[in-house]
DRENLUM-675771 format. One line per 8 residues: number of its first residue (from 1); their letters; for each residue x, y, z of C-alpha. Coordinates in steps of 0.001 Angstrom, whole numbers. Layout:
NUM) A) X Y Z; ... $
//
This chain:
1) MGALTVAV) 1057 -1071 10337; -796 -520 13591; -1149 3261 13734; 270 6504 12364; 2049 9040 14535; 993 12480 13298; 2171 16061 13692; 1378 19620 12645 $
9) HDNGELRY) 3553 22643 11939; 3611 25389 14557; 5868 28455 14194; 8278 26593 11971; 8490 23449 14131; 6778 20079 14051; 4486 19477 17014; 3359 16015 18096 $
17) AGRVGTGY) -410 15600 17587; -979 12006 18686; -1741 8759 16856; -4332 7703 14298; -5066 4047 14856; -8391 3325 13146; -9997 3770 9739; -7640 1547 7763 $
25) TRKTAREL) -8581 -1393 5586; -5979 -4103 5119; -5316 -2840 1612; -4901 751 2785; -2559 -254 5610; -459 -2310 3212; -225 531 680; 722 3027 3386 $
33) WQRLKSLK) 3429 698 4663; 4907 378 1176; 4915 4142 765; 6302 5031 4178; 9062 2449 4545; 11193 4191 1911; 11104 7366 4042; 12492 5673 7164 $
41) IDKPPLTL) 14847 7709 9374; 16658 6827 12595; 15486 9578 14947; 12152 11289 15615; 11804 14500 13554; 10064 16194 16509; 10208 16472 20271; 8029 13871 21939 $
49) PEDERRKD) 5966 14635 25063; 7316 13221 28310; 4418 10785 28667; 4985 9191 25239; 6297 5749 26178; 6034 3819 22916; 9418 2485 21856; 8379 599 18718 $
57) VIWVKPQV) 7645 3595 16464; 9304 3524 13047; 10081 7151 12231; 9865 8521 8700; 10489 11855 7008; 7432 14087 7628; 6375 14302 3986; 3115 12359 3711 $
65) VIEAEYRG) -128 14228 4433; -3271 12466 5627; -6821 13518 6400; -8268 12395 9732; -11533 12827 11584; -11339 13268 15346; -13577 13989 18332; -11539 16782 19873 $
73) VTHGNVLR) -8147 17421 21440; -6707 16933 24931; -5217 19725 27033; -1893 18746 25488; -3263 19278 21965; -3320 15551 21194; -6105 14249 18944; -8893 12263 20589 $
81) QASFKGLR) -10453 9228 18822; -8775 9987 15494; -9759 7970 12424; -7904 7810 9090; -9884 9108 6075; -7352 9125 3260; -4212 10648 1818; -4057 14308 800 $
89) EDKPAREV) -1988 14311 -2386; -3009 17928 -3085; -1586 19487 91; 2163 20012 771; 3285 18844 4205; 4598 22299 5105; 1034 23684 4945; -313 21349 7626 $
97) VREVPAAP) -1062 23441 10712; -3428 23060 13610; -6948 24221 12741; -8135 27031 14999; -11566 28686 14725; -11282 32299 13608; -12957 34977 15716; -15430 36948 13564 $
105) ATMTQRQA) -14794 40640 13133; -17240 43103 14649; -19823 44727 12421; -17963 48037 12646; -14693 46426 11554; -16331 44589 8666; -18000 47728 7415; -14790 49734 7655 $
113) VRKSARTM) -12755 47089 5814; -15381 46627 3145; -15687 50359 2562; -11909 50788 2380; -11412 47866 -20; -14172 48969 -2354; -12983 52563 -2309; -9500 51427 -3343 $
121) AKSRNKAP) -10858 49171 -6076; -13109 51879 -7543; -10637 54737 -7279; -7928 53224 -9475; -7345 55287 -12592; -10217 57646 -11767; -10136 61373 -11121; -10932 62531 -7581 $
129) VKPQPAKP) -14590 63133 -6873; -16157 65764 -4689; -17127 64558 -1214; -20822 63816 -792; -22903 65037 2127; -23081 62559 4989; -26244 60498 5323; -28575 61382 8175 $
137) AAARAKAS) -27882 59455 11369; -31159 57508 11067; -30249 56327 7562; -26764 55270 8692; -28198 53309 11590; -30688 51556 9319; -27959 50599 6836; -25632 49225 9508 $
145) ARSAADVG) -28382 47193 11148; -28609 44626 8328; -28011 41435 10236; -29748 39103 7789; -30790 38721 4163; -32567 36086 2090; -31020 34692 -1100; -33375 32248 -2749 $
153) NVHLTHPD) -34898 30249 98; -31834 30532 2335; -31603 32927 5258; -28124 34497 5383; -26960 35851 8712; -24464 38720 8624; -24712 39135 4830; -22241 42051 5011 $
161) RVYWVDVG) -19472 39861 6421; -16486 40419 4145; -15041 37184 2790; -12411 38757 481; -11107 41838 2262; -8829 42957 -588; -11759 43451 -3000; -14636 43888 -564 $
169) VTKEDLAE) -16640 40799 -1602; -19175 39861 1062; -21139 36766 1965; -24182 38157 140; -22068 39011 -2930; -20849 35406 -3066; -24368 34017 -2737; -25624 36277 -5523 $
177) YYVSVWDW) -22698 35228 -7708; -23691 31557 -7418; -27288 32484 -8239; -26040 34126 -11442; -23954 31124 -12611; -26007 28250 -11211; -27425 27085 -14552; -23864 26719 -15858 $
185) MAPHVVDR) -22391 25277 -12668; -25087 22758 -11744; -24117 20001 -14258; -20619 19906 -12747; -21494 19691 -9036; -24909 18048 -8679; -24748 14273 -8054; -21041 14362 -7164 $
193) PLALVRCP) -19294 13930 -3792; -17894 17280 -2696; -15062 18538 -541; -15079 22073 813; -12600 24739 1821; -14336 26689 4579; -13137 30062 5850; -15795 31353 8284 $
201) GGTKGQCF) -13739 34490 8921; -12953 35071 5244; -9634 34696 3470; -7825 36584 6229; -8978 34069 8851; -8323 30392 9423; -9456 28025 6660; -9963 24266 6808 $
209) FQKHIADN) -10738 21402 4437; -13955 19451 5003; -14826 16214 3269; -17484 14690 5537; -20416 16008 7525; -20044 15627 11280; -21828 12609 12755; -23964 14815 15000 $
217) VKDSALRH) -25473 16643 11991; -28273 14247 11141; -30824 16180 9112; -28736 18277 6741; -29857 18375 3100; -26155 18201 2245; -25751 14760 3839; -25908 11920 1304 $
225) SVDAKEHD) -25580 8214 1959; -23567 6166 -502; -23311 2448 -1044; -19810 2159 324; -18034 1456 3598; -17282 5099 4308; -18841 8122 5951; -21776 9827 4287 $
233) VIAVEKLD) -20565 12366 1749; -21361 16029 1163; -23384 16701 -1986; -25750 19323 -3375; -28959 18910 -5353; -30098 22495 -5926; -29051 26133 -5780; -30295 26561 -2214 $
241) DVVTLVQS) -27799 23903 -1108; -24905 25926 -2538; -26171 29114 -861; -26278 27114 2377; -22587 26364 1845; -21961 30088 1429; -23716 30725 4741; -21307 28269 6408 $
249) GTLEIHTR) -18246 30076 5055; -17458 27801 2108; -15132 29633 -282; -14110 26658 -2452; -16130 23720 -3764; -14192 20675 -4976; -15620 17595 -6701; -14552 14019 -7154 $
257) GSRLQKLE) -14328 12582 -10637; -17180 10160 -9933; -20938 10165 -9390; -22662 9544 -6068; -23933 6108 -7006; -20841 5091 -8984; -17934 5924 -6706; -15790 3150 -8147 $
265) FCDRIVFD) -15886 4617 -11654; -14366 7820 -12961; -16156 9875 -15615; -13886 12951 -15537; -10105 12914 -15714; -8241 16067 -14684; -4702 17031 -15694; -3645 19810 -13322 $
273) LDPGDGVS) -804 21871 -14805; 984 23271 -11764; 3832 25677 -12623; 7003 26041 -10595; 8803 29314 -10017; 9951 31076 -13168; 7366 29581 -15555; 5575 32099 -17779 $
281) WKEIVAAA) 1856 32065 -18477; 2508 31416 -22180; 4397 28251 -21223; 1477 27029 -19128; -966 27648 -21996; 1400 25795 -24351; 1496 22854 -21929; -2316 22697 -21847 $
289) REVRERLE) -2388 22654 -25629; 162 19845 -25697; -2024 17760 -23383; -4927 18444 -25730; -2889 17412 -28778; -1807 14140 -27157; -5426 13338 -26320; -6591 14325 -29808 $
297) AMKLESFA) -4087 11849 -31245; -6137 9187 -29419; -9371 10738 -30770; -10284 12100 -27336; -11881 15530 -26866; -10772 17626 -23879; -11738 20931 -22258; -9739 23760 -20637 $
305) KLSGGKGI) -10378 25502 -17329; -8438 28136 -15385; -7690 26876 -11896; -8258 30271 -10284; -4836 29817 -8658; -1659 29441 -10720; -2354 26875 -13414; -4716 25307 -15910 $
313) HVVLPIAG) -6861 22167 -15713; -7327 20061 -18815; -10484 18011 -18269; -11262 14809 -20149; -14871 13550 -19915; -15135 9770 -20357; -17918 7203 -20443; -16556 5588 -17283 $
321) ADWDTTKN) -13489 3627 -16211; -12295 2049 -12970; -9808 4027 -10913; -6777 1853 -11668; -7354 2279 -15402; -7941 6005 -14955; -4790 6615 -12937; -2634 4492 -15247 $
329) FSQKIALG) -3893 6393 -18294; -3346 9859 -16796; 44 8839 -15429; 1116 7635 -18871; 271 11016 -20404; 2063 12954 -17648; 5204 10843 -17577; 5289 10763 -21376 $
337) MAADSPQR) 5374 14558 -21507; 8046 14675 -18801; 10179 12118 -20640; 9860 13883 -24002; 10535 17384 -22623; 12377 17046 -19281; 13466 20674 -19495; 9806 21785 -19468 $
345) YVGKMTKA) 7822 19195 -17510; 8063 17044 -14413; 5843 14116 -13457; 6720 13967 -9740; 5357 16005 -6835; 8797 16862 -5442; 8966 20654 -5093; 12725 20734 -5595 $
353) LRKGKIFI) 12298 19416 -9145; 9740 22017 -10238; 11756 25219 -10536; 11302 26515 -14078; 9107 23499 -14943; 5449 22493 -14963; 4248 19591 -12835; 1731 17503 -14804 $
361) DYLRNTRE) -361 16478 -11797; -2213 13266 -12605; -2759 12413 -8928; -6180 14064 -8988; -7405 10900 -10673; -7905 8602 -7712; -11084 7609 -5905; -10739 10023 -2975 $
369) ATSVAPYS) -8987 12908 -4741; -10828 16074 -5748; -10266 19138 -7913; -11848 22565 -7759; -15262 22657 -9444; -16013 24753 -12544; -17233 28224 -11494; -16194 27698 -7867 $
377) TRARPGAA) -14463 30598 -6191; -10996 30246 -4663; -9950 31242 -1160; -7246 33481 -2601; -6794 37227 -2982; -9022 38827 -5601; -11974 36404 -5287; -10796 34492 -8353 $
385) VSAPLSWE) -13011 31861 -10005; -12063 28546 -11603; -13382 29496 -15027; -14131 27066 -17888; -13026 28348 -21301; -13027 27413 -24954; -9615 26547 -26339; -9740 29751 -28368 $
393) GLGRTTSA) -10611 31754 -25256; -7683 30227 -23349; -5283 31935 -25738; -6620 35344 -24730; -5984 34913 -21003; -3129 36412 -19034; -3278 34397 -15784; -5132 31624 -14004 $
401) ADFTVLNL) -6996 34251 -11976; -8314 36417 -14842; -11948 35881 -13856; -13432 36760 -10481; -16739 37043 -8656; -16813 40677 -9752; -16194 40287 -13497; -17058 36788 -14707 $
409) KKQFRNDP) -20682 37419 -15650; -19691 40681 -17318; -17263 38849 -19604; -19090 35545 -20188; -22081 35733 -22520; -22646 31989 -22463; -21251 28820 -20941; -18068 27682 -22766 $
417) WADIGKVR) -18663 24138 -21480; -22306 23856 -22539; -21564 20712 -24580; -19242 18832 -22238; -22093 16658 -20947; -22763 15386 -24482; -19263 13940 -24852; -19166 10202 -24238 $
425) QKLPDK) -15836 8617 -25072; -13926 5527 -23999; -10276 5372 -23061; -8072 3438 -25493; -7380 -167 -24568; -3604 380 -24553 $
//
Protein backbone atom coordinates (compact mmCIF):
# COMPACT_ATOMS: atom_id res chain seq x y z
CA MET A 1 0.00 0.00 0.00
CA GLY A 2 1.48 3.32 -1.06
CA ALA A 3 -1.10 5.82 0.18
CA LEU A 4 -4.72 6.18 1.26
CA THR A 5 -7.24 8.24 -0.67
CA VAL A 6 -9.44 9.98 1.90
CA ALA A 7 -12.77 11.80 1.95
CA VAL A 8 -15.17 13.61 4.25
CA HIS A 9 -18.95 13.91 4.32
CA ASP A 10 -20.45 17.20 3.19
CA ASN A 11 -24.24 17.71 2.97
CA GLY A 12 -24.85 14.01 2.54
CA GLU A 13 -22.14 13.45 -0.10
CA LEU A 14 -18.57 12.22 0.02
CA ARG A 15 -16.02 14.87 -0.89
CA TYR A 16 -12.48 14.06 -2.01
CA ALA A 17 -9.93 15.28 0.58
CA GLY A 18 -6.64 14.14 -0.94
CA ARG A 19 -4.15 11.39 -0.10
CA VAL A 20 -2.32 10.34 3.06
CA GLY A 21 1.00 8.89 2.02
CA THR A 22 3.23 8.94 5.11
CA GLY A 23 3.13 7.76 8.71
CA TYR A 24 2.88 4.04 8.03
CA THR A 25 5.18 1.33 9.33
CA ARG A 26 5.48 -1.82 7.25
CA LYS A 27 3.33 -3.66 9.77
CA THR A 28 0.65 -0.97 9.72
CA ALA A 29 0.58 -0.85 5.92
CA ARG A 30 0.26 -4.63 5.75
CA GLU A 31 -2.58 -4.70 8.29
CA LEU A 32 -4.43 -1.92 6.48
CA TRP A 33 -4.08 -3.76 3.18
CA GLN A 34 -5.55 -6.92 4.71
CA ARG A 35 -8.47 -4.96 6.12
CA LEU A 36 -9.23 -2.88 3.04
CA LYS A 37 -8.93 -5.49 0.30
CA SER A 38 -12.16 -7.18 1.41
CA LEU A 39 -14.00 -3.88 0.86
CA LYS A 40 -12.89 -3.52 -2.77
CA ILE A 41 -15.39 -2.01 -5.24
CA ASP A 42 -15.13 -1.31 -8.96
CA LYS A 43 -15.93 2.41 -9.13
CA PRO A 44 -14.98 5.45 -7.05
CA PRO A 45 -17.63 6.18 -4.38
CA LEU A 46 -17.15 9.94 -4.95
CA THR A 47 -16.60 12.47 -7.69
CA LEU A 48 -12.92 13.05 -8.33
CA PRO A 49 -11.50 16.51 -9.09
CA GLU A 50 -10.55 17.14 -12.71
CA ASP A 51 -6.84 17.31 -11.90
CA GLU A 52 -6.77 13.87 -10.23
CA ARG A 53 -4.80 11.81 -12.74
CA ARG A 54 -3.93 8.68 -10.78
CA LYS A 55 -5.28 5.58 -12.50
CA ASP A 56 -3.92 2.93 -10.13
CA VAL A 57 -6.22 3.59 -7.15
CA ILE A 58 -7.97 0.54 -5.72
CA TRP A 59 -11.35 1.79 -4.53
CA VAL A 60 -13.04 0.42 -1.42
CA LYS A 61 -16.31 1.00 0.41
CA PRO A 62 -15.93 4.19 2.51
CA GLN A 63 -16.26 2.46 5.88
CA VAL A 64 -12.83 2.68 7.52
CA VAL A 65 -12.05 5.81 9.56
CA ILE A 66 -8.50 7.04 10.12
CA GLU A 67 -6.90 9.86 12.06
CA ALA A 68 -4.41 12.05 10.20
CA GLU A 69 -2.28 15.06 11.01
CA TYR A 70 -1.88 17.67 8.28
CA ARG A 71 -0.35 21.10 7.71
CA GLY A 72 -3.37 22.78 6.15
CA VAL A 73 -5.61 22.56 3.10
CA THR A 74 -5.35 23.84 -0.47
CA HIS A 75 -7.90 26.15 -2.09
CA GLY A 76 -9.58 22.98 -3.32
CA ASN A 77 -9.92 21.67 0.25
CA VAL A 78 -7.27 18.98 -0.26
CA LEU A 79 -5.07 18.08 2.71
CA ARG A 80 -1.47 19.30 2.66
CA GLN A 81 1.38 17.11 4.01
CA ALA A 82 -0.99 14.60 5.61
CA SER A 83 0.44 11.88 7.86
CA PHE A 84 -1.35 8.74 9.09
CA LYS A 85 -1.76 8.50 12.89
CA GLY A 86 -3.99 5.47 13.37
CA LEU A 87 -7.41 3.94 12.93
CA ARG A 88 -10.48 5.38 14.66
CA GLU A 89 -12.49 2.33 15.69
CA ASP A 90 -14.72 4.51 17.91
CA LYS A 91 -16.06 6.81 15.18
CA PRO A 92 -18.63 5.77 12.52
CA ALA A 93 -17.68 6.77 8.98
CA ARG A 94 -20.89 8.77 8.54
CA GLU A 95 -19.74 11.19 11.27
CA VAL A 96 -16.55 12.19 9.46
CA VAL A 97 -16.95 15.79 8.30
CA ARG A 98 -14.54 18.57 7.55
CA GLU A 99 -13.41 20.38 10.70
CA VAL A 100 -14.26 24.07 10.63
CA PRO A 101 -13.42 26.52 13.44
CA ALA A 102 -16.56 27.80 15.15
CA ALA A 103 -17.04 31.55 15.45
CA PRO A 104 -17.46 32.51 19.13
CA ALA A 105 -20.72 34.11 20.14
CA THR A 106 -20.70 37.73 21.28
CA MET A 107 -20.81 38.48 24.98
CA THR A 108 -24.40 39.70 24.65
CA GLN A 109 -25.47 36.47 22.94
CA ARG A 110 -23.73 34.29 25.51
CA GLN A 111 -25.32 36.14 28.39
CA ALA A 112 -28.77 35.95 26.82
CA VAL A 113 -28.47 32.22 26.11
CA ARG A 114 -27.09 31.47 29.54
CA LYS A 115 -29.83 33.45 31.26
CA SER A 116 -32.54 31.78 29.18
CA ALA A 117 -31.21 28.26 29.75
CA ARG A 118 -30.84 28.72 33.49
CA THR A 119 -34.26 30.31 33.78
CA MET A 120 -35.82 27.30 32.04
CA ALA A 121 -33.90 24.84 34.20
CA LYS A 122 -34.85 26.57 37.46
CA SER A 123 -38.47 27.25 36.59
CA ARG A 124 -39.52 23.64 36.06
CA ASN A 125 -42.13 22.56 38.58
CA LYS A 126 -41.93 25.87 40.45
CA ALA A 127 -44.62 28.46 41.04
CA PRO A 128 -44.19 31.82 39.30
CA VAL A 129 -42.20 34.38 41.23
CA LYS A 130 -42.70 38.11 41.39
CA PRO A 131 -40.41 40.11 39.11
CA GLN A 132 -37.46 41.71 40.87
CA PRO A 133 -36.42 45.32 40.40
CA ALA A 134 -33.81 45.79 37.69
CA LYS A 135 -30.22 46.29 38.79
CA PRO A 136 -28.78 49.78 38.43
CA ALA A 137 -27.05 50.38 35.10
CA ALA A 138 -23.62 50.59 36.77
CA ALA A 139 -24.09 47.19 38.41
CA ARG A 140 -25.22 45.63 35.12
CA ALA A 141 -22.20 47.03 33.32
CA LYS A 142 -19.85 45.71 35.99
CA ALA A 143 -21.39 42.22 35.82
CA SER A 144 -21.21 42.03 32.03
CA ALA A 145 -17.61 43.20 31.94
CA ARG A 146 -16.18 39.96 33.37
CA SER A 147 -13.73 39.02 30.67
CA ALA A 148 -11.46 36.88 32.83
CA ALA A 149 -11.34 34.80 36.00
CA ASP A 150 -8.73 32.74 37.83
CA VAL A 151 -9.37 29.11 38.78
CA GLY A 152 -6.44 27.72 40.71
CA ASN A 153 -3.35 29.11 38.99
CA VAL A 154 -4.97 29.26 35.55
CA HIS A 155 -6.25 32.46 33.99
CA LEU A 156 -9.56 31.81 32.21
CA THR A 157 -10.55 34.22 29.47
CA HIS A 158 -14.28 34.67 28.84
CA PRO A 159 -15.29 32.58 31.87
CA ASP A 160 -18.97 33.24 31.08
CA ARG A 161 -18.74 31.54 27.69
CA VAL A 162 -21.53 28.96 27.66
CA TYR A 163 -20.31 25.48 26.79
CA TRP A 164 -23.65 23.66 27.31
CA VAL A 165 -26.37 26.02 26.12
CA ASP A 166 -29.27 23.74 27.11
CA VAL A 167 -28.36 23.87 30.83
CA GLY A 168 -26.34 27.08 30.97
CA VAL A 169 -23.01 25.54 32.05
CA THR A 170 -20.13 27.92 31.40
CA LYS A 171 -16.39 27.61 31.04
CA GLU A 172 -15.94 28.70 34.67
CA ASP A 173 -18.59 26.21 35.84
CA LEU A 174 -16.68 23.40 34.12
CA ALA A 175 -13.38 24.47 35.65
CA GLU A 176 -14.91 24.61 39.12
CA TYR A 177 -16.44 21.17 38.59
CA TYR A 178 -13.01 19.66 37.90
CA VAL A 179 -11.65 21.39 41.00
CA SER A 180 -14.38 19.69 43.04
CA VAL A 181 -13.69 16.16 41.71
CA TRP A 182 -9.95 16.34 41.12
CA ASP A 183 -8.94 14.16 44.08
CA TRP A 184 -11.18 11.40 42.71
CA MET A 185 -10.30 11.91 39.06
CA ALA A 186 -6.53 12.30 39.31
CA PRO A 187 -5.64 8.57 39.72
CA HIS A 188 -7.40 7.82 36.42
CA VAL A 189 -5.86 10.52 34.20
CA VAL A 190 -2.42 11.41 35.57
CA ASP A 191 0.45 9.50 33.90
CA ARG A 192 -1.73 8.36 30.98
CA PRO A 193 -1.74 9.45 27.32
CA LEU A 194 -4.87 11.48 26.65
CA ALA A 195 -7.09 12.27 23.70
CA LEU A 196 -9.42 15.26 23.77
CA VAL A 197 -12.74 16.31 22.30
CA ARG A 198 -12.49 20.08 21.94
CA CYS A 199 -15.48 22.33 21.28
CA PRO A 200 -14.24 25.94 21.54
CA GLY A 201 -17.73 27.23 20.73
CA GLY A 202 -19.48 24.82 23.09
CA THR A 203 -21.67 21.86 22.21
CA LYS A 204 -23.59 23.90 19.64
CA GLY A 205 -20.39 24.66 17.71
CA GLN A 206 -17.92 22.54 15.80
CA CYS A 207 -16.06 19.89 17.81
CA PHE A 208 -12.90 18.00 16.90
CA PHE A 209 -10.81 15.13 18.25
CA GLN A 210 -7.21 15.88 19.26
CA LYS A 211 -4.64 13.25 20.10
CA HIS A 212 -1.33 15.09 19.64
CA ILE A 213 -0.04 18.56 20.40
CA ALA A 214 0.86 20.59 17.33
CA ASP A 215 4.57 20.61 16.46
CA ASN A 216 4.75 24.39 16.81
CA VAL A 217 3.64 24.25 20.47
CA LYS A 218 6.99 23.61 22.11
CA ASP A 219 6.68 24.66 25.74
CA SER A 220 3.27 23.37 26.80
CA ALA A 221 3.07 21.60 30.17
CA LEU A 222 0.70 19.18 28.44
CA ARG A 223 3.39 17.98 26.02
CA HIS A 224 5.04 14.73 27.11
CA SER A 225 7.76 12.80 25.34
CA VAL A 226 7.48 9.03 25.27
CA ASP A 227 9.99 6.35 24.41
CA ALA A 228 8.33 5.39 21.16
CA LYS A 229 8.49 6.25 17.47
CA GLU A 230 5.45 8.51 17.57
CA HIS A 231 4.53 12.11 18.23
CA ASP A 232 4.71 13.45 21.77
CA VAL A 233 1.48 12.73 23.61
CA ILE A 234 -0.90 14.90 25.62
CA ALA A 235 -0.85 14.22 29.36
CA VAL A 236 -1.66 16.01 32.61
CA GLU A 237 0.21 16.01 35.92
CA LYS A 238 -1.90 18.31 38.10
CA LEU A 239 -5.24 20.06 38.42
CA ASP A 240 -3.98 23.22 36.73
CA ASP A 241 -3.30 21.17 33.59
CA VAL A 242 -6.94 20.06 33.44
CA VAL A 243 -8.16 23.64 33.95
CA THR A 244 -5.86 24.61 31.07
CA LEU A 245 -7.72 22.05 28.94
CA VAL A 246 -10.99 23.69 29.96
CA GLN A 247 -9.63 27.06 28.83
CA SER A 248 -8.92 25.53 25.40
CA GLY A 249 -12.48 24.26 25.02
CA THR A 250 -11.94 20.63 26.00
CA LEU A 251 -15.30 19.05 26.84
CA GLU A 252 -14.20 15.39 26.91
CA ILE A 253 -11.03 13.77 28.24
CA HIS A 254 -10.23 10.25 27.02
CA THR A 255 -7.43 7.99 28.25
CA ARG A 256 -5.52 5.06 26.86
CA GLY A 257 -5.37 1.85 28.82
CA SER A 258 -1.62 2.23 29.36
CA ARG A 259 0.85 4.38 31.29
CA LEU A 260 3.13 6.99 29.76
CA GLN A 261 6.29 4.95 30.21
CA LYS A 262 4.68 1.59 29.43
CA LEU A 263 2.75 2.17 26.22
CA GLU A 264 3.17 -1.43 25.12
CA PHE A 265 1.34 -2.79 28.17
CA CYS A 266 -2.30 -2.47 29.13
CA ASP A 267 -3.32 -2.11 32.77
CA ARG A 268 -7.02 -1.32 32.22
CA ILE A 269 -9.39 -3.27 30.00
CA VAL A 270 -12.68 -1.62 29.03
CA PHE A 271 -15.84 -3.39 27.86
CA ASP A 272 -18.04 -0.71 26.30
CA LEU A 273 -21.69 -1.81 26.23
CA ASP A 274 -23.17 0.14 23.33
CA PRO A 275 -26.94 -0.35 22.90
CA GLY A 276 -28.73 -0.34 19.57
CA ASP A 277 -32.17 1.12 19.01
CA GLY A 278 -34.92 -0.43 21.11
CA VAL A 279 -32.72 -1.63 24.00
CA SER A 280 -34.00 -0.72 27.48
CA TRP A 281 -31.81 0.58 30.28
CA LYS A 282 -32.56 -2.51 32.37
CA GLU A 283 -31.16 -4.67 29.57
CA ILE A 284 -27.95 -2.64 29.49
CA VAL A 285 -27.54 -2.97 33.27
CA ALA A 286 -28.15 -6.72 32.97
CA ALA A 287 -25.47 -6.94 30.28
CA ALA A 288 -22.95 -5.16 32.53
CA ARG A 289 -23.73 -7.61 35.32
CA GLU A 290 -23.23 -10.53 32.96
CA VAL A 291 -19.79 -9.22 32.01
CA ARG A 292 -19.02 -8.95 35.72
CA GLU A 293 -20.20 -12.52 36.36
CA ARG A 294 -18.06 -13.92 33.55
CA LEU A 295 -15.02 -12.13 34.94
CA GLU A 296 -15.82 -13.25 38.49
CA ALA A 297 -15.85 -16.84 37.25
CA MET A 298 -12.17 -16.26 36.40
CA LYS A 299 -11.62 -14.67 39.85
CA LEU A 300 -11.29 -11.20 38.32
CA GLU A 301 -12.76 -8.10 39.98
CA SER A 302 -14.35 -5.45 37.75
CA PHE A 303 -15.85 -1.98 38.14
CA ALA A 304 -18.85 -0.20 36.57
CA LYS A 305 -19.01 3.28 35.07
CA LEU A 306 -21.75 5.18 33.24
CA SER A 307 -20.49 6.33 29.87
CA GLY A 308 -22.31 9.66 30.05
CA GLY A 309 -23.74 8.81 26.61
CA LYS A 310 -25.90 5.74 26.04
CA GLY A 311 -24.16 2.80 27.66
CA ILE A 312 -22.07 1.38 30.48
CA HIS A 313 -18.34 0.67 30.73
CA VAL A 314 -17.17 -2.37 32.65
CA VAL A 315 -13.55 -1.72 33.60
CA LEU A 316 -11.09 -4.47 34.50
CA PRO A 317 -7.84 -3.34 36.19
CA ILE A 318 -4.95 -5.74 35.56
CA ALA A 319 -1.31 -5.99 36.58
CA GLY A 320 -0.24 -5.55 32.96
CA ALA A 321 -0.44 -7.48 29.70
CA ASP A 322 0.73 -6.88 26.14
CA TRP A 323 -1.84 -5.56 23.69
CA ASP A 324 -2.27 -8.79 21.72
CA THR A 325 -3.07 -10.68 24.92
CA THR A 326 -5.39 -7.90 26.06
CA LYS A 327 -7.36 -7.74 22.82
CA ASN A 328 -7.64 -11.53 22.54
CA PHE A 329 -8.96 -11.77 26.10
CA SER A 330 -11.56 -9.01 25.70
CA GLN A 331 -12.60 -10.35 22.30
CA LYS A 332 -13.14 -13.80 23.78
CA ILE A 333 -15.50 -12.39 26.42
CA ALA A 334 -17.44 -10.31 23.88
CA LEU A 335 -17.80 -13.01 21.26
CA GLY A 336 -18.65 -15.57 23.95
CA MET A 337 -21.58 -13.44 25.11
CA ALA A 338 -22.72 -12.89 21.53
CA ALA A 339 -22.55 -16.62 20.79
CA ASP A 340 -24.43 -17.60 23.95
CA SER A 341 -27.16 -14.95 23.57
CA PRO A 342 -27.30 -13.87 19.90
CA GLN A 343 -30.75 -12.38 20.45
CA ARG A 344 -29.29 -9.95 23.03
CA TYR A 345 -25.67 -9.27 22.07
CA VAL A 346 -23.51 -8.65 19.03
CA GLY A 347 -19.72 -8.71 18.84
CA LYS A 348 -19.32 -6.81 15.55
CA MET A 349 -19.34 -3.06 14.88
CA THR A 350 -21.81 -3.29 12.00
CA LYS A 351 -24.68 -0.90 12.76
CA ALA A 352 -27.19 -2.97 10.82
CA LEU A 353 -26.74 -5.85 13.28
CA ARG A 354 -27.34 -3.80 16.43
CA LYS A 355 -31.06 -3.06 16.34
CA GLY A 356 -32.55 -4.37 19.58
CA LYS A 357 -29.12 -5.67 20.68
CA ILE A 358 -26.09 -4.53 22.66
CA PHE A 359 -22.69 -4.30 21.00
CA ILE A 360 -20.00 -5.61 23.37
CA ASP A 361 -17.25 -3.27 22.17
CA TYR A 362 -13.87 -4.81 22.96
CA LEU A 363 -12.06 -2.67 20.37
CA ARG A 364 -11.18 -0.10 23.02
CA ASN A 365 -8.43 -2.48 24.06
CA THR A 366 -5.73 -1.69 21.54
CA ARG A 367 -2.60 0.42 21.90
CA GLU A 368 -3.96 3.58 20.27
CA ALA A 369 -7.61 3.31 21.33
CA THR A 370 -9.06 5.41 24.14
CA SER A 371 -12.19 5.56 26.27
CA VAL A 372 -13.74 8.45 28.15
CA ALA A 373 -12.06 9.04 31.52
CA PRO A 374 -13.86 8.63 34.86
CA TYR A 375 -15.46 11.95 35.88
CA SER A 376 -14.90 13.49 32.44
CA THR A 377 -17.77 15.47 31.01
CA ARG A 378 -19.32 14.60 27.65
CA ALA A 379 -19.93 16.96 24.75
CA ARG A 380 -23.62 16.06 24.79
CA PRO A 381 -26.79 17.82 25.90
CA GLY A 382 -27.19 18.14 29.65
CA ALA A 383 -23.46 18.31 30.53
CA ALA A 384 -23.46 14.63 31.47
CA VAL A 385 -20.48 13.06 33.26
CA SER A 386 -18.95 9.60 32.85
CA ALA A 387 -19.61 8.58 36.44
CA PRO A 388 -17.97 5.64 38.27
CA LEU A 389 -20.39 3.66 40.44
CA SER A 390 -20.51 0.74 42.82
CA TRP A 391 -22.30 -2.31 41.46
CA GLU A 392 -25.08 -1.66 43.96
CA GLY A 393 -25.33 1.96 42.83
CA LEU A 394 -25.59 0.89 39.18
CA GLY A 395 -28.90 -0.79 39.94
CA ARG A 396 -30.39 2.52 41.04
CA THR A 397 -29.63 4.38 37.81
CA THR A 398 -32.08 5.18 35.06
CA SER A 399 -29.75 6.17 32.19
CA ALA A 400 -26.11 6.56 31.22
CA ALA A 401 -26.46 10.32 31.68
CA ASP A 402 -27.91 10.38 35.22
CA PHE A 403 -25.02 12.44 36.59
CA THR A 404 -23.99 15.85 35.32
CA VAL A 405 -21.73 18.78 36.12
CA LEU A 406 -24.65 20.26 38.04
CA ASN A 407 -25.59 17.31 40.27
CA LEU A 408 -22.71 14.86 40.65
CA LYS A 409 -21.13 16.36 43.76
CA LYS A 410 -24.57 16.74 45.33
CA GLN A 411 -25.23 13.01 44.95
CA PHE A 412 -21.75 11.54 45.52
CA ARG A 413 -20.55 11.57 49.13
CA ASN A 414 -17.38 9.66 48.32
CA ASP A 415 -15.53 8.10 45.41
CA PRO A 416 -17.08 4.72 44.43
CA TRP A 417 -13.76 3.74 42.82
CA ALA A 418 -11.52 4.62 45.76
CA ASP A 419 -10.09 1.08 45.85
CA ILE A 420 -9.60 0.38 42.15
CA GLY A 421 -5.90 1.29 42.34
CA LYS A 422 -5.33 -1.44 44.95
CA VAL A 423 -6.51 -4.21 42.62
CA ARG A 424 -3.64 -6.07 41.00
CA GLN A 425 -4.71 -9.14 39.08
CA LYS A 426 -3.35 -11.19 36.20
CA LEU A 427 -5.29 -12.42 33.21
CA PRO A 428 -5.77 -16.20 33.04
CA ASP A 429 -3.29 -18.06 30.87
CA LYS A 430 -6.05 -19.53 28.69
